[in-house]
C-alpha positions in Angstrom: 44.2 -76.9 75.2 44.4 -78.0 71.2 40.6 -78.7 71.5 40.1 -75.1 72.9 42.1 -73.2 70.1 40.3 -75.6 67.3 36.9 -74.6 68.5 38.2 -70.9 68.8 39.4 -71.1 65.3 36.3 -72.9 63.9 34.2 -70.0 65.3 36.2 -66.7 64.5 37.7 -68.1 61.2 34.6 -68.2 58.8 33.5 -64.9 60.5 36.9 -63.2 59.6 37.1 -64.7 56.2 33.3 -63.3 55.5 34.5 -59.8 56.9 37.4 -59.5 54.8 35.5 -60.8 51.5 32.7 -58.5 51.9 33.3 -55.5 49.3 33.1 -51.9 50.9 29.9 -50.4 49.9 29.3 -49.3 46.2 32.9 -50.8 45.6 32.2 -52.2 42.5 31.4 -48.9 41.0 35.1 -47.4 41.5 37.0 -48.2 38.3 40.4 -47.0 36.9 38.6 -45.1 34.3 35.9 -43.4 36.6 38.9 -42.4 38.5 40.8 -40.7 35.6 37.3 -39.0 34.5 37.2 -37.5 38.3 41.1 -36.4 38.5 40.7 -34.9 35.0 37.3 -33.3 35.7 39.0 -32.1 39.0 42.4 -30.9 37.2 40.9 -29.4 34.6 41.2 -25.8 33.4 37.7 -24.7 34.7 38.6 -25.0 38.5 41.7 -22.6 37.9 43.6 -24.3 40.6 41.1 -24.8 43.3 42.9 -21.9 45.3 41.7 -21.5 48.7 38.5 -19.2 49.4 37.8 -19.1 45.6 34.6 -20.0 43.8 36.2 -22.9 42.0 37.5 -24.5 45.3 33.7 -24.1 46.8 32.7 -25.9 43.5 35.3 -28.5 43.9 34.6 -29.1 47.9 30.7 -29.6 46.9 31.8 -31.9 44.2 33.8 -34.1 46.6 30.7 -33.9 49.3 28.5 -35.2 46.4 30.8 -38.1 45.7 31.1 -39.0 49.6 27.0 -38.8 49.8 26.9 -41.0 46.5 29.2 -43.5 48.3 27.1 -44.0 51.4 29.8 -42.2 53.6 28.4 -40.5 56.8 29.9 -37.0 58.1 31.9 -37.3 60.8 32.9 -35.5 64.2 31.0 -33.2 66.5 30.2 -30.8 63.3 28.6 -33.6 61.6 30.3 -32.5 58.3 32.3 -34.0 55.6 35.0 -30.7 56.1 37.2 -29.8 59.0 37.7 -25.7 59.7 41.4 -24.8 59.3 43.2 -21.2 59.1 45.5 -20.5 56.2 47.1 -17.4 55.8 47.4 -15.7 52.4 49.8 -13.2 50.9 49.8 -11.1 47.6 52.4 -9.6 46.0 51.6 -5.9 45.7 52.7 -3.9 42.4 56.2 -2.0 42.7 58.1 -5.4 43.6 61.5 -4.5 42.8 65.2 -5.6 43.1 67.9 -3.1 42.5 71.4 -3.8 42.5 74.0 -1.3 42.1 77.8 -2.2 41.2 80.0 0.6 40.5 77.6 3.2 39.9 75.5 0.8 37.4 71.9 0.3 38.8 70.1 -2.9 37.2 66.8 -3.2 38.3 64.7 -6.7 38.4 61.0 -6.9 38.7 58.3 -9.8 38.5 58.6 -9.2 34.5 62.5 -10.0 34.5 62.7 -13.0 36.8 62.6 -11.4 40.4 60.1 -13.0 42.3 60.2 -12.5 46.3 58.3 -14.6 48.6 54.9 -13.8 49.4 55.7 -13.6 53.2 58.9 -11.4 52.3 59.2 -8.0 54.0 59.2 -4.7 52.1 62.7 -2.9 52.9 65.8 -1.1 51.6 69.2 -2.5 52.6 73.0 -1.0 51.3 75.7 -3.5 51.8 78.3 -5.3 49.9 77.6 -8.2 47.8 79.4 -11.6 48.6 79.6 -13.8 45.1 79.6 -17.1 46.2 77.7 -19.1 43.2 75.3 -21.8 44.7 77.6 -22.2 47.9 77.6 -26.2 46.9 80.6 -27.9 48.6 80.8 -31.7 47.0 84.7 -32.9 48.2 83.6 -36.3 47.1 83.1 -34.9 43.4 86.2 -32.7 43.4 83.8 -29.5 43.5 83.8 -26.6 45.8 82.4 -23.3 44.6 83.8 -21.4 47.9 87.2 -23.0 46.8 89.9 -20.1 46.9 87.6 -17.8 48.9 84.8 -15.4 48.4 85.2 -12.2 46.5 83.6 -9.3 47.7 81.4 -6.9 44.7 81.5 -3.5 46.3 77.9 -1.8 46.2 78.8 1.7 44.2 
């Protein structure tokens, strides 16, 4: 049994060591300086954030594809491509986004230029209701802090 293990080790050990010491293709050309240059190029102002389905994103994708080809990486999958299809819902804020808060007959209007920024998936609606002031609603008993201590006071809409 010991001789059998010794023979297996003598046969497989050199192959395992050689496999681990073989560099990846073109690995020697990947350096920290080149990676930094690539990162700074792709994150530069010219790509304008690389939003989905924009010319800047298409350019970044072609650049990445070129790098993959340069490194000798082969396309994968049934489609034989470097990229996988995906669906992404994109919303945009329309003009006229506004929040009006009326207290005691005095109206305050908030919009995109004054700090009101709804989520892109928010529905458009109108509502009238009392408002409860609760700060952030933080309760941290271990720190002796509770936004809701003493109850929540209602601010009546005018």
